[in-house]
HTML snippet that shows the backbone in 3Dmol.js (N, CA, C, O; Angstrom):
<script src="https://3Dmol.org/build/3Dmol-min.js"></script>
<div id="view" style="width:600px;height:400px;position:relative"></div>
<script>
const pdb = `
ATOM      1  N   MET A   1      18.098  13.318   1.203  1.00  0.00           N
ATOM      2  CA  MET A   1      17.665  13.964   2.810  1.00  0.00           C
ATOM      3  C   MET A   1      18.045  15.672   2.609  1.00  0.00           C
ATOM      4  O   MET A   1      17.229  16.594   2.636  1.00  0.00           O
ATOM      5  N   GLU A   2      19.609  15.778   2.394  1.00  0.00           N
ATOM      6  CA  GLU A   2      20.473  16.886   2.348  1.00  0.00           C
ATOM      7  C   GLU A   2      19.536  17.888   1.604  1.00  0.00           C
ATOM      8  O   GLU A   2      19.205  18.948   2.135  1.00  0.00           O
ATOM      9  N   GLY A   3      19.166  17.562   0.500  1.00  0.00           N
ATOM     10  CA  GLY A   3      18.238  18.605  -0.397  1.00  0.00           C
ATOM     11  C   GLY A   3      17.195  18.751  -0.010  1.00  0.00           C
ATOM     12  O   GLY A   3      16.730  19.857  -0.282  1.00  0.00           O
ATOM     13  N   ARG A   4      16.489  18.023   0.605  1.00  0.00           N
ATOM     14  CA  ARG A   4      14.969  18.281   0.979  1.00  0.00           C
ATOM     15  C   ARG A   4      15.427  19.206   2.385  1.00  0.00           C
ATOM     16  O   ARG A   4      14.998  20.357   2.308  1.00  0.00           O
ATOM     17  N   ALA A   5      16.067  18.973   3.412  1.00  0.00           N
ATOM     18  CA  ALA A   5      16.656  19.752   4.284  1.00  0.00           C
ATOM     19  C   ALA A   5      16.970  21.577   4.210  1.00  0.00           C
ATOM     20  O   ALA A   5      16.665  22.458   5.014  1.00  0.00           O
ATOM     21  N   VAL A   6      17.853  21.657   2.606  1.00  0.00           N
ATOM     22  CA  VAL A   6      17.871  22.793   2.406  1.00  0.00           C
ATOM     23  C   VAL A   6      16.920  23.451   1.658  1.00  0.00           C
ATOM     24  O   VAL A   6      16.935  24.681   1.685  1.00  0.00           O
ATOM     25  N   ILE A   7      16.171  22.929   1.055  1.00  0.00           N
ATOM     26  CA  ILE A   7      14.894  23.337   0.461  1.00  0.00           C
ATOM     27  C   ILE A   7      13.914  23.773   1.570  1.00  0.00           C
ATOM     28  O   ILE A   7      13.308  24.774   1.190  1.00  0.00           O
ATOM     29  N   ILE A   8      13.453  23.289   3.097  1.00  0.00           N
ATOM     30  CA  ILE A   8      12.991  23.501   4.121  1.00  0.00           C
ATOM     31  C   ILE A   8      13.552  24.679   4.852  1.00  0.00           C
ATOM     32  O   ILE A   8      12.816  25.507   5.390  1.00  0.00           O
ATOM     33  N   ALA A   9      14.905  24.755   4.870  1.00  0.00           N
ATOM     34  CA  ALA A   9      15.691  25.652   5.457  1.00  0.00           C
ATOM     35  C   ALA A   9      15.493  27.029   4.757  1.00  0.00           C
ATOM     36  O   ALA A   9      14.969  28.044   5.215  1.00  0.00           O
ATOM     37  N   ALA A  10      16.014  26.823   3.599  1.00  0.00           N
ATOM     38  CA  ALA A  10      15.725  28.142   2.541  1.00  0.00           C
ATOM     39  C   ALA A  10      14.311  28.697   2.699  1.00  0.00           C
ATOM     40  O   ALA A  10      14.299  29.907   2.923  1.00  0.00           O
ATOM     41  N   CYS A  11      13.088  28.089   2.634  1.00  0.00           N
ATOM     42  CA  CYS A  11      11.919  28.469   3.077  1.00  0.00           C
ATOM     43  C   CYS A  11      11.665  29.132   4.033  1.00  0.00           C
ATOM     44  O   CYS A  11      11.168  30.255   3.940  1.00  0.00           O
ATOM     45  N   TRP A  12      11.974  28.532   5.194  1.00  0.00           N
ATOM     46  CA  TRP A  12      11.878  29.380   6.856  1.00  0.00           C
ATOM     47  C   TRP A  12      12.863  30.582   6.576  1.00  0.00           C
ATOM     48  O   TRP A  12      12.480  31.629   7.098  1.00  0.00           O
ATOM     49  N   ILE A  13      13.943  30.660   5.932  1.00  0.00           N
ATOM     50  CA  ILE A  13      14.778  31.860   5.870  1.00  0.00           C
ATOM     51  C   ILE A  13      13.842  32.880   5.396  1.00  0.00           C
ATOM     52  O   ILE A  13      13.419  33.853   6.020  1.00  0.00           O
ATOM     53  N   ALA A  14      13.622  32.570   4.385  1.00  0.00           N
ATOM     54  CA  ALA A  14      12.982  33.314   3.317  1.00  0.00           C
ATOM     55  C   ALA A  14      11.794  33.873   3.760  1.00  0.00           C
ATOM     56  O   ALA A  14      11.723  35.100   3.700  1.00  0.00           O
ATOM     57  N   ILE A  15      10.925  33.309   4.154  1.00  0.00           N
ATOM     58  CA  ILE A  15       9.619  33.492   5.143  1.00  0.00           C
ATOM     59  C   ILE A  15      10.052  34.673   6.487  1.00  0.00           C
ATOM     60  O   ILE A  15       9.477  35.725   6.767  1.00  0.00           O
ATOM     61  N   ALA A  16      10.992  34.184   6.997  1.00  0.00           N
ATOM     62  CA  ALA A  16      11.397  35.162   8.065  1.00  0.00           C
ATOM     63  C   ALA A  16      11.973  36.430   7.351  1.00  0.00           C
ATOM     64  O   ALA A  16      11.566  37.467   7.875  1.00  0.00           O
ATOM     65  N   MET A  17      12.715  36.590   6.417  1.00  0.00           N
ATOM     66  CA  MET A  17      13.016  37.590   6.054  1.00  0.00           C
ATOM     67  C   MET A  17      11.869  38.801   5.502  1.00  0.00           C
ATOM     68  O   MET A  17      11.729  39.962   5.885  1.00  0.00           O
ATOM     69  N   ILE A  18      11.166  38.062   4.503  1.00  0.00           N
ATOM     70  CA  ILE A  18       9.755  38.541   3.956  1.00  0.00           C
ATOM     71  C   ILE A  18       9.022  39.199   5.142  1.00  0.00           C
ATOM     72  O   ILE A  18       8.663  40.376   5.178  1.00  0.00           O
ATOM     73  N   SER A  19       8.853  38.294   6.085  1.00  0.00           N
ATOM     74  CA  SER A  19       8.001  38.783   7.304  1.00  0.00           C
ATOM     75  C   SER A  19       8.326  40.031   7.983  1.00  0.00           C
ATOM     76  O   SER A  19       7.520  40.943   8.164  1.00  0.00           O
ATOM     77  N   ILE A  20       9.404  40.026   8.307  1.00  0.00           N
ATOM     78  CA  ILE A  20      10.545  40.878   8.762  1.00  0.00           C
ATOM     79  C   ILE A  20      10.452  42.373   8.480  1.00  0.00           C
ATOM     80  O   ILE A  20      10.221  43.353   9.187  1.00  0.00           O
ATOM     81  N   VAL A  21      10.735  42.175   7.090  1.00  0.00           N
ATOM     82  CA  VAL A  21      10.451  43.512   6.043  1.00  0.00           C
ATOM     83  C   VAL A  21       8.893  43.777   5.806  1.00  0.00           C
ATOM     84  O   VAL A  21       8.620  44.951   5.551  1.00  0.00           O
ATOM     85  N   TYR A  22       7.942  42.974   5.844  1.00  0.00           N
ATOM     86  CA  TYR A  22       6.917  43.445   6.059  1.00  0.00           C
ATOM     87  C   TYR A  22       6.305  43.759   7.408  1.00  0.00           C
ATOM     88  O   TYR A  22       5.075  43.735   7.371  1.00  0.00           O
ATOM     89  N   ILE A  23       6.657  43.953   8.201  1.00  0.00           N
ATOM     90  CA  ILE A  23       6.105  44.146   9.705  1.00  0.00           C
ATOM     91  C   ILE A  23       7.065  45.497   9.733  1.00  0.00           C
ATOM     92  O   ILE A  23       6.596  46.536  10.196  1.00  0.00           O
ATOM     93  N   TRP A  24       8.218  45.461   9.302  1.00  0.00           N
ATOM     94  CA  TRP A  24       9.031  46.981   9.498  1.00  0.00           C
ATOM     95  C   TRP A  24       8.189  48.172   8.373  1.00  0.00           C
ATOM     96  O   TRP A  24       8.196  49.383   8.590  1.00  0.00           O
ATOM     97  N   VAL A  25       7.632  47.646   7.404  1.00  0.00           N
ATOM     98  CA  VAL A  25       7.172  48.823   6.640  1.00  0.00           C
ATOM     99  C   VAL A  25       5.999  48.765   7.084  1.00  0.00           C
ATOM    100  O   VAL A  25       5.384  49.820   6.933  1.00  0.00           O
ATOM    101  N   GLY A  26       5.410  47.903   7.601  1.00  0.00           N
ATOM    102  CA  GLY A  26       3.504  47.975   7.691  1.00  0.00           C
ATOM    103  C   GLY A  26       3.351  48.343   8.969  1.00  0.00           C
ATOM    104  O   GLY A  26       2.269  48.861   9.244  1.00  0.00           O
ATOM    105  N   GLY A  27       4.286  48.194   9.987  1.00  0.00           N
ATOM    106  CA  GLY A  27       3.980  48.452  11.522  1.00  0.00           C
ATOM    107  C   GLY A  27       3.221  47.052  11.795  1.00  0.00           C
ATOM    108  O   GLY A  27       2.776  46.257  10.968  1.00  0.00           O
ATOM    109  N   ILE A  28       3.211  47.001  13.017  1.00  0.00           N
ATOM    110  CA  ILE A  28       2.416  45.894  13.547  1.00  0.00           C
ATOM    111  C   ILE A  28       0.811  46.384  13.775  1.00  0.00           C
ATOM    112  O   ILE A  28       0.506  47.243  14.602  1.00  0.00           O
ATOM    113  N   ASN A  29       0.063  45.851  13.102  1.00  0.00           N
ATOM    114  CA  ASN A  29      -1.527  45.688  12.775  1.00  0.00           C
ATOM    115  C   ASN A  29      -2.188  44.615  12.493  1.00  0.00           C
ATOM    116  O   ASN A  29      -1.628  43.521  12.568  1.00  0.00           O
ATOM    117  N   LEU A  30      -3.421  44.726  12.139  1.00  0.00           N
ATOM    118  CA  LEU A  30      -3.971  43.139  11.761  1.00  0.00           C
ATOM    119  C   LEU A  30      -3.674  42.536  10.493  1.00  0.00           C
ATOM    120  O   LEU A  30      -3.662  41.336  10.219  1.00  0.00           O
ATOM    121  N   THR A  31      -3.371  43.787   9.558  1.00  0.00           N
ATOM    122  CA  THR A  31      -3.110  43.059   8.024  1.00  0.00           C
ATOM    123  C   THR A  31      -1.905  42.600   8.533  1.00  0.00           C
ATOM    124  O   THR A  31      -1.838  41.378   8.667  1.00  0.00           O
ATOM    125  N   THR A  32      -0.950  43.242   8.847  1.00  0.00           N
ATOM    126  CA  THR A  32       0.518  42.793   8.573  1.00  0.00           C
ATOM    127  C   THR A  32       0.539  41.199   9.687  1.00  0.00           C
ATOM    128  O   THR A  32       1.131  40.190   9.305  1.00  0.00           O
ATOM    129  N   ASP A  33      -0.021  41.245  10.706  1.00  0.00           N
ATOM    130  CA  ASP A  33      -0.409  39.989  11.668  1.00  0.00           C
ATOM    131  C   ASP A  33      -0.981  38.808  10.520  1.00  0.00           C
ATOM    132  O   ASP A  33      -0.303  37.787  10.401  1.00  0.00           O
ATOM    133  N   ILE A  34      -2.136  38.952   9.750  1.00  0.00           N
ATOM    134  CA  ILE A  34      -2.642  38.007   9.024  1.00  0.00           C
ATOM    135  C   ILE A  34      -1.619  37.451   7.888  1.00  0.00           C
ATOM    136  O   ILE A  34      -1.445  36.239   7.764  1.00  0.00           O
ATOM    137  N   ALA A  35      -0.837  38.563   6.925  1.00  0.00           N
ATOM    138  CA  ALA A  35      -0.138  38.318   6.204  1.00  0.00           C
ATOM    139  C   ALA A  35       1.026  37.772   6.667  1.00  0.00           C
ATOM    140  O   ALA A  35       1.630  37.315   5.697  1.00  0.00           O
ATOM    141  N   VAL A  36       1.511  37.632   7.478  1.00  0.00           N
ATOM    142  CA  VAL A  36       2.803  36.909   8.127  1.00  0.00           C
ATOM    143  C   VAL A  36       2.276  35.404   8.830  1.00  0.00           C
ATOM    144  O   VAL A  36       2.911  34.364   9.006  1.00  0.00           O
ATOM    145  N   GLY A  37       0.940  35.731   9.126  1.00  0.00           N
ATOM    146  CA  GLY A  37       0.578  34.044   9.323  1.00  0.00           C
ATOM    147  C   GLY A  37       0.184  33.350   8.311  1.00  0.00           C
ATOM    148  O   GLY A  37       0.017  32.140   8.466  1.00  0.00           O
ATOM    149  N   VAL A  38      -0.081  34.033   6.898  1.00  0.00           N
ATOM    150  CA  VAL A  38      -0.246  33.377   5.768  1.00  0.00           C
ATOM    151  C   VAL A  38       0.963  32.809   5.461  1.00  0.00           C
ATOM    152  O   VAL A  38       1.096  31.604   5.249  1.00  0.00           O
ATOM    153  N   LEU A  39       2.023  33.769   5.419  1.00  0.00           N
ATOM    154  CA  LEU A  39       3.511  33.340   5.030  1.00  0.00           C
ATOM    155  C   LEU A  39       3.963  32.166   5.598  1.00  0.00           C
ATOM    156  O   LEU A  39       4.551  31.282   4.974  1.00  0.00           O
ATOM    157  N   VAL A  40       3.600  32.136   7.202  1.00  0.00           N
ATOM    158  CA  VAL A  40       4.269  31.133   7.936  1.00  0.00           C
ATOM    159  C   VAL A  40       3.160  29.858   7.804  1.00  0.00           C
ATOM    160  O   VAL A  40       3.606  28.793   8.230  1.00  0.00           O
ATOM    161  N   SER A  41       2.111  29.828   7.402  1.00  0.00           N
ATOM    162  CA  SER A  41       1.132  28.761   6.804  1.00  0.00           C
ATOM    163  C   SER A  41       1.848  27.895   5.904  1.00  0.00           C
ATOM    164  O   SER A  41       2.069  26.692   6.043  1.00  0.00           O
ATOM    165  N   VAL A  42       2.223  28.753   4.851  1.00  0.00           N
ATOM    166  CA  VAL A  42       3.151  28.399   3.610  1.00  0.00           C
ATOM    167  C   VAL A  42       4.192  27.717   4.047  1.00  0.00           C
ATOM    168  O   VAL A  42       4.475  26.679   3.450  1.00  0.00           O
ATOM    169  N   ALA A  43       4.953  28.120   5.124  1.00  0.00           N
ATOM    170  CA  ALA A  43       6.233  27.280   5.543  1.00  0.00           C
ATOM    171  C   ALA A  43       6.026  26.164   5.981  1.00  0.00           C
ATOM    172  O   ALA A  43       6.801  25.245   5.715  1.00  0.00           O
ATOM    173  N   PHE A  44       4.708  25.950   6.912  1.00  0.00           N
ATOM    174  CA  PHE A  44       4.668  24.864   7.192  1.00  0.00           C
ATOM    175  C   PHE A  44       4.123  23.904   6.212  1.00  0.00           C
ATOM    176  O   PHE A  44       4.530  22.743   6.244  1.00  0.00           O
ATOM    177  N   VAL A  45       3.129  24.322   5.233  1.00  0.00           N
ATOM    178  CA  VAL A  45       3.011  23.342   4.293  1.00  0.00           C
ATOM    179  C   VAL A  45       3.900  22.786   3.458  1.00  0.00           C
ATOM    180  O   VAL A  45       3.866  21.595   3.150  1.00  0.00           O
ATOM    181  N   VAL A  46       4.938  23.795   2.946  1.00  0.00           N
ATOM    182  CA  VAL A  46       6.386  23.096   2.449  1.00  0.00           C
ATOM    183  C   VAL A  46       6.815  22.283   3.409  1.00  0.00           C
ATOM    184  O   VAL A  46       6.851  21.098   3.080  1.00  0.00           O
ATOM    185  N   THR A  47       7.140  22.533   4.452  1.00  0.00           N
ATOM    186  CA  THR A  47       7.869  21.524   5.584  1.00  0.00           C
ATOM    187  C   THR A  47       7.323  20.364   5.546  1.00  0.00           C
ATOM    188  O   THR A  47       7.964  19.377   5.184  1.00  0.00           O
ATOM    189  N   PHE A  48       5.878  20.297   5.966  1.00  0.00           N
ATOM    190  CA  PHE A  48       5.400  18.727   6.095  1.00  0.00           C
ATOM    191  C   PHE A  48       5.217  18.105   4.509  1.00  0.00           C
ATOM    192  O   PHE A  48       5.326  16.886   4.371  1.00  0.00           O
ATOM    193  N   GLY A  49       4.895  19.092   3.136  1.00  0.00           N
ATOM    194  CA  GLY A  49       4.822  18.551   2.016  1.00  0.00           C
ATOM    195  C   GLY A  49       6.350  17.936   1.669  1.00  0.00           C
ATOM    196  O   GLY A  49       6.544  16.886   1.056  1.00  0.00           O
ATOM    197  N   VAL A  50       7.090  18.572   2.048  1.00  0.00           N
ATOM    198  CA  VAL A  50       8.674  17.787   1.630  1.00  0.00           C
ATOM    199  C   VAL A  50       8.564  16.726   2.666  1.00  0.00           C
ATOM    200  O   VAL A  50       8.524  15.558   2.278  1.00  0.00           O
ATOM    201  N   GLY A  51       8.516  16.963   3.809  1.00  0.00           N
ATOM    202  CA  GLY A  51       8.578  15.658   4.994  1.00  0.00           C
ATOM    203  C   GLY A  51       7.913  14.293   4.577  1.00  0.00           C
ATOM    204  O   GLY A  51       8.362  13.153   4.462  1.00  0.00           O
ATOM    205  N   PHE A  52       6.497  14.928   4.370  1.00  0.00           N
ATOM    206  CA  PHE A  52       5.596  13.613   3.706  1.00  0.00           C
ATOM    207  C   PHE A  52       5.912  13.098   2.524  1.00  0.00           C
ATOM    208  O   PHE A  52       5.637  11.917   2.314  1.00  0.00           O
ATOM    209  N   GLY A  53       6.536  13.870   1.544  1.00  0.00           N
ATOM    210  CA  GLY A  53       6.933  13.546   0.097  1.00  0.00           C
ATOM    211  C   GLY A  53       8.257  12.333   0.268  1.00  0.00           C
ATOM    212  O   GLY A  53       8.462  11.417  -0.529  1.00  0.00           O
ATOM    213  N   GLU A  54       8.945  12.581   1.354  1.00  0.00           N
ATOM    214  CA  GLU A  54      10.205  11.897   1.480  1.00  0.00           C
ATOM    215  C   GLU A  54       9.290  10.232   2.148  1.00  0.00           C
ATOM    216  O   GLU A  54       9.523   9.108   1.703  1.00  0.00           O
ATOM    217  N   LEU A  55       8.531  10.479   2.992  1.00  0.00           N
ATOM    218  CA  LEU A  55       8.021   9.116   3.707  1.00  0.00           C
ATOM    219  C   LEU A  55       7.349   8.748   2.248  1.00  0.00           C
ATOM    220  O   LEU A  55       7.943   7.761   1.814  1.00  0.00           O
ATOM    221  N   GLU A  56       6.441   9.136   1.439  1.00  0.00           N
ATOM    222  CA  GLU A  56       5.915   8.288   0.568  1.00  0.00           C
ATOM    223  C   GLU A  56       6.966   7.446  -0.552  1.00  0.00           C
ATOM    224  O   GLU A  56       6.927   6.286  -0.960  1.00  0.00           O
ATOM    225  N   GLN A  57       7.804   8.455  -0.810  1.00  0.00           N
ATOM    226  CA  GLN A  57       9.031   7.990  -1.739  1.00  0.00           C
ATOM    227  C   GLN A  57       9.753   6.851  -0.875  1.00  0.00           C
ATOM    228  O   GLN A  57      10.155   6.067  -1.734  1.00  0.00           O
ATOM    229  N   ILE A  58      10.037   6.471   0.081  1.00  0.00           N
ATOM    230  CA  ILE A  58      10.263   5.542   1.187  1.00  0.00           C
ATOM    231  C   ILE A  58       9.600   4.371   1.099  1.00  0.00           C
ATOM    232  O   ILE A  58      10.098   3.298   0.758  1.00  0.00           O
ATOM    233  N   MET A  59       8.189   4.621   1.485  1.00  0.00           N
ATOM    234  CA  MET A  59       7.239   3.614   1.080  1.00  0.00           C
ATOM    235  C   MET A  59       6.890   3.067  -0.366  1.00  0.00           C
ATOM    236  O   MET A  59       6.255   2.053  -0.654  1.00  0.00           O
ATOM    237  N   ARG A  60       7.273   3.686  -0.912  1.00  0.00           N
ATOM    238  CA  ARG A  60       7.123   3.183  -2.660  1.00  0.00           C
ATOM    239  C   ARG A  60       8.128   2.319  -3.000  1.00  0.00           C
ATOM    240  O   ARG A  60       7.977   1.253  -3.597  1.00  0.00           O
ATOM    241  N   SER A  61       9.302   2.862  -2.558  1.00  0.00           N
ATOM    242  CA  SER A  61      10.528   1.824  -2.545  1.00  0.00           C
ATOM    243  C   SER A  61      10.331   0.838  -2.194  1.00  0.00           C
ATOM    244  O   SER A  61      10.389  -0.067  -3.027  1.00  0.00           O
ATOM    245  N   LYS A  62       9.948   0.465  -0.578  1.00  0.00           N
ATOM    246  CA  LYS A  62       9.473  -0.688  -0.055  1.00  0.00           C
ATOM    247  C   LYS A  62       8.471  -1.577  -0.590  1.00  0.00           C
ATOM    248  O   LYS A  62       8.359  -2.773  -0.325  1.00  0.00           O
ATOM    249  N   GLN A  63       7.706  -0.846  -1.415  1.00  0.00           N
ATOM    250  CA  GLN A  63       6.822  -1.586  -2.170  1.00  0.00           C
ATOM    251  C   GLN A  63       7.082  -2.045  -3.160  1.00  0.00           C
ATOM    252  O   GLN A  63       6.572  -3.145  -3.375  1.00  0.00           O
ATOM    253  N   GLU A  64       8.101  -1.375  -4.376  1.00  0.00           N
ATOM    254  CA  GLU A  64       8.431  -1.735  -5.032  1.00  0.00           C
ATOM    255  C   GLU A  64       9.501  -3.027  -5.047  1.00  0.00           C
ATOM    256  O   GLU A  64       9.595  -3.944  -5.863  1.00  0.00           O
ATOM    257  N   ASP A  65      10.221  -2.767  -3.910  1.00  0.00           N
ATOM    258  CA  ASP A  65      11.041  -4.179  -3.524  1.00  0.00           C
ATOM    259  C   ASP A  65      10.233  -5.283  -3.245  1.00  0.00           C
ATOM    260  O   ASP A  65      10.426  -6.410  -3.702  1.00  0.00           O
ATOM    261  N   LYS A  66       9.320  -4.957  -2.489  1.00  0.00           N
ATOM    262  CA  LYS A  66       8.351  -6.331  -2.087  1.00  0.00           C
ATOM    263  C   LYS A  66       7.623  -6.965  -3.497  1.00  0.00           C
ATOM    264  O   LYS A  66       7.670  -8.166  -3.763  1.00  0.00           O
ATOM    265  N   THR A  67       6.913  -5.910  -4.389  1.00  0.00           N
ATOM    266  CA  THR A  67       6.503  -6.727  -5.386  1.00  0.00           C
ATOM    267  C   THR A  67       7.620  -7.316  -6.440  1.00  0.00           C
ATOM    268  O   THR A  67       7.386  -8.307  -7.132  1.00  0.00           O
ATOM    269  N   SER A  68       8.753  -6.654  -6.479  1.00  0.00           N
ATOM    270  CA  SER A  68       9.628  -7.672  -7.356  1.00  0.00           C
ATOM    271  C   SER A  68       9.995  -8.843  -6.944  1.00  0.00           C
ATOM    272  O   SER A  68      10.136  -9.759  -7.753  1.00  0.00           O
ATOM    273  N   SER A  69      10.271  -9.057  -5.250  1.00  0.00           N
ATOM    274  CA  SER A  69      10.488 -10.318  -4.929  1.00  0.00           C
ATOM    275  C   SER A  69       9.183 -10.922  -5.020  1.00  0.00           C
ATOM    276  O   SER A  69       9.422 -12.119  -5.175  1.00  0.00           O
ATOM    277  N   GLU A  70       7.960 -10.757  -5.009  1.00  0.00           N
ATOM    278  CA  GLU A  70       6.964 -11.677  -5.215  1.00  0.00           C
ATOM    279  C   GLU A  70       6.719 -11.640  -6.660  1.00  0.00           C
ATOM    280  O   GLU A  70       5.776 -12.428  -6.736  1.00  0.00           O
ATOM    281  N   ILE A  71       6.948 -11.245  -7.848  1.00  0.00           N
ATOM    282  CA  ILE A  71       7.234 -11.366  -9.179  1.00  0.00           C
ATOM    283  C   ILE A  71       8.116 -12.548  -9.283  1.00  0.00           C
ATOM    284  O   ILE A  71       7.802 -13.568  -9.896  1.00  0.00           O
ATOM    285  N   SER A  72       9.123 -12.387  -8.718  1.00  0.00           N
ATOM    286  CA  SER A  72      10.418 -13.545  -9.018  1.00  0.00           C
ATOM    287  C   SER A  72       9.846 -14.946  -8.584  1.00  0.00           C
ATOM    288  O   SER A  72       9.874 -16.012  -9.199  1.00  0.00           O
ATOM    289  N   GLU A  73       9.093 -14.510  -6.813  1.00  0.00           N
ATOM    290  CA  GLU A  73       8.618 -15.987  -6.500  1.00  0.00           C
ATOM    291  C   GLU A  73       7.747 -16.749  -7.451  1.00  0.00           C
ATOM    292  O   GLU A  73       7.864 -17.939  -7.740  1.00  0.00           O
ATOM    293  N   LEU A  74       6.692 -15.740  -7.981  1.00  0.00           N
ATOM    294  CA  LEU A  74       5.537 -16.556  -9.074  1.00  0.00           C
ATOM    295  C   LEU A  74       6.092 -17.257 -10.068  1.00  0.00           C
ATOM    296  O   LEU A  74       5.824 -18.371 -10.519  1.00  0.00           O
ATOM    297  N   MET A  75       7.171 -16.193 -10.447  1.00  0.00           N
ATOM    298  CA  MET A  75       7.874 -16.801 -11.820  1.00  0.00           C
ATOM    299  C   MET A  75       8.788 -18.212 -11.558  1.00  0.00           C
ATOM    300  O   MET A  75       9.322 -18.862 -12.457  1.00  0.00           O
ATOM    301  N   SER A  76       8.827 -18.463 -10.386  1.00  0.00           N
ATOM    302  CA  SER A  76       9.749 -19.881  -9.878  1.00  0.00           C
ATOM    303  C   SER A  76       8.448 -20.917  -9.998  1.00  0.00           C
ATOM    304  O   SER A  76       8.574 -22.022 -10.526  1.00  0.00           O
ATOM    305  N   GLN A  77       7.342 -20.499  -9.518  1.00  0.00           N
ATOM    306  CA  GLN A  77       6.218 -21.248  -9.290  1.00  0.00           C
ATOM    307  C   GLN A  77       5.819 -21.590 -10.700  1.00  0.00           C
ATOM    308  O   GLN A  77       5.876 -22.725 -11.174  1.00  0.00           O
ATOM    309  N   ILE A  78       5.454 -20.624 -11.262  1.00  0.00           N
ATOM    310  CA  ILE A  78       5.151 -20.801 -12.777  1.00  0.00           C
ATOM    311  C   ILE A  78       6.084 -22.091 -13.308  1.00  0.00           C
ATOM    312  O   ILE A  78       5.627 -23.227 -13.436  1.00  0.00           O
ATOM    313  N   SER A  79       7.609 -21.677 -13.622  1.00  0.00           N
ATOM    314  CA  SER A  79       8.137 -22.578 -14.074  1.00  0.00           C
ATOM    315  C   SER A  79       8.266 -24.070 -13.440  1.00  0.00           C
ATOM    316  O   SER A  79       8.563 -25.029 -14.153  1.00  0.00           O
ATOM    317  N   GLU A  80       8.017 -24.193 -12.033  1.00  0.00           N
ATOM    318  CA  GLU A  80       7.847 -25.361 -11.622  1.00  0.00           C
ATOM    319  C   GLU A  80       6.611 -26.025 -12.042  1.00  0.00           C
ATOM    320  O   GLU A  80       6.684 -27.242 -12.212  1.00  0.00           O
ATOM    321  N   VAL A  81       5.595 -25.498 -12.222  1.00  0.00           N
ATOM    322  CA  VAL A  81       4.167 -25.989 -12.625  1.00  0.00           C
ATOM    323  C   VAL A  81       4.558 -26.310 -14.273  1.00  0.00           C
ATOM    324  O   VAL A  81       4.408 -27.444 -14.728  1.00  0.00           O
ATOM    325  N   ALA A  82       4.980 -25.385 -14.951  1.00  0.00           N
ATOM    326  CA  ALA A  82       5.579 -25.828 -16.202  1.00  0.00           C
ATOM    327  C   ALA A  82       6.169 -27.117 -16.455  1.00  0.00           C
ATOM    328  O   ALA A  82       5.835 -27.770 -17.443  1.00  0.00           O
ATOM    329  N   LYS A  83       7.108 -27.567 -15.544  1.00  0.00           N
ATOM    330  CA  LYS A  83       8.201 -28.581 -15.526  1.00  0.00           C
ATOM    331  C   LYS A  83       6.906 -29.810 -15.341  1.00  0.00           C
ATOM    332  O   LYS A  83       6.839 -30.797 -16.074  1.00  0.00           O
ATOM    333  N   LYS A  84       5.980 -29.535 -14.280  1.00  0.00           N
ATOM    334  CA  LYS A  84       4.997 -30.678 -13.921  1.00  0.00           C
ATOM    335  C   LYS A  84       4.193 -31.000 -15.068  1.00  0.00           C
ATOM    336  O   LYS A  84       3.792 -32.103 -15.438  1.00  0.00           O
ATOM    337  N   VAL A  85       4.014 -29.815 -15.593  1.00  0.00           N
ATOM    338  CA  VAL A  85       2.568 -30.118 -16.986  1.00  0.00           C
ATOM    339  C   VAL A  85       3.513 -30.865 -18.108  1.00  0.00           C
ATOM    340  O   VAL A  85       3.072 -31.608 -18.985  1.00  0.00           O
ATOM    341  N   ASP A  86       4.958 -30.510 -17.905  1.00  0.00           N
ATOM    342  CA  ASP A  86       5.342 -31.431 -19.266  1.00  0.00           C
ATOM    343  C   ASP A  86       6.106 -32.757 -18.880  1.00  0.00           C
ATOM    344  O   ASP A  86       6.877 -33.221 -19.720  1.00  0.00           O
ATOM    345  N   ASP A  87       5.941 -33.432 -17.611  1.00  0.00           N
ATOM    346  CA  ASP A  87       6.094 -34.252 -16.786  1.00  0.00           C
ATOM    347  C   ASP A  87       5.005 -35.095 -17.136  1.00  0.00           C
ATOM    348  O   ASP A  87       5.184 -36.268 -17.462  1.00  0.00           O
ATOM    349  N   ILE A  88       3.873 -34.551 -17.085  1.00  0.00           N
ATOM    350  CA  ILE A  88       2.308 -35.097 -17.236  1.00  0.00           C
ATOM    351  C   ILE A  88       2.346 -35.379 -18.753  1.00  0.00           C
ATOM    352  O   ILE A  88       1.885 -36.445 -19.161  1.00  0.00           O
ATOM    353  N   LYS A  89       2.849 -34.516 -19.572  1.00  0.00           N
ATOM    354  CA  LYS A  89       2.764 -34.874 -21.150  1.00  0.00           C
ATOM    355  C   LYS A  89       3.320 -36.136 -21.635  1.00  0.00           C
ATOM    356  O   LYS A  89       2.896 -37.020 -22.379  1.00  0.00           O
ATOM    357  N   LYS A  90       4.507 -35.926 -20.919  1.00  0.00           N
ATOM    358  CA  LYS A  90       5.669 -37.025 -21.140  1.00  0.00           C
ATOM    359  C   LYS A  90       4.711 -38.132 -21.306  1.00  0.00           C
ATOM    360  O   LYS A  90       4.328 -38.634 -22.362  1.00  0.00           O
ATOM    361  N   ALA A  91       4.292 -38.521 -19.754  1.00  0.00           N
ATOM    362  CA  ALA A  91       3.724 -39.601 -18.881  1.00  0.00           C
ATOM    363  C   ALA A  91       2.304 -39.999 -19.769  1.00  0.00           C
ATOM    364  O   ALA A  91       1.986 -41.166 -19.542  1.00  0.00           O
ATOM    365  N   LEU A  92       1.512 -39.404 -20.585  1.00  0.00           N
ATOM    366  CA  LEU A  92       0.327 -39.543 -21.172  1.00  0.00           C
ATOM    367  C   LEU A  92       0.697 -40.077 -22.352  1.00  0.00           C
ATOM    368  O   LEU A  92       0.055 -41.022 -22.810  1.00  0.00           O
ATOM    369  N   GLU A  93       1.876 -39.508 -23.071  1.00  0.00           N
ATOM    370  CA  GLU A  93       2.009 -40.058 -24.380  1.00  0.00           C
ATOM    371  C   GLU A  93       3.157 -41.402 -24.374  1.00  0.00           C
ATOM    372  O   GLU A  93       3.692 -41.905 -25.362  1.00  0.00           O
ATOM    373  N   GLU A  94       3.302 -41.720 -23.178  1.00  0.00           N
ATOM    374  CA  GLU A  94       3.901 -42.979 -23.109  1.00  0.00           C
ATOM    375  C   GLU A  94       3.029 -44.033 -22.854  1.00  0.00           C
ATOM    376  O   GLU A  94       3.459 -45.184 -22.774  1.00  0.00           O
TER     377      GLU A  94
END
`;
const viewer = $3Dmol.createViewer("view");
viewer.addModel(pdb, "pdb");
viewer.setStyle({}, {cartoon: {color: "spectrum"}});
viewer.zoomTo();
viewer.render();
</script>
């Protein structure tokens, strides 16, 4: 989580610095406003992209845990069925 927070913070700091310099050099007008708006939009995309990427990773790990427990349960059921089949074979041979 700390690495993701550093990425988000660094993105916002860089966007703020670029925006300040851009407005200082270009003044306040429509083109600088649009450019700063685009930069802020990029920062929001990075913020939510990184945040939802973490959420997706958590969901994936939970699914993997659930899948592995289901596989182990199925393996135990298969071994029980195999034992029953062997018992039936032995009973038929007698």
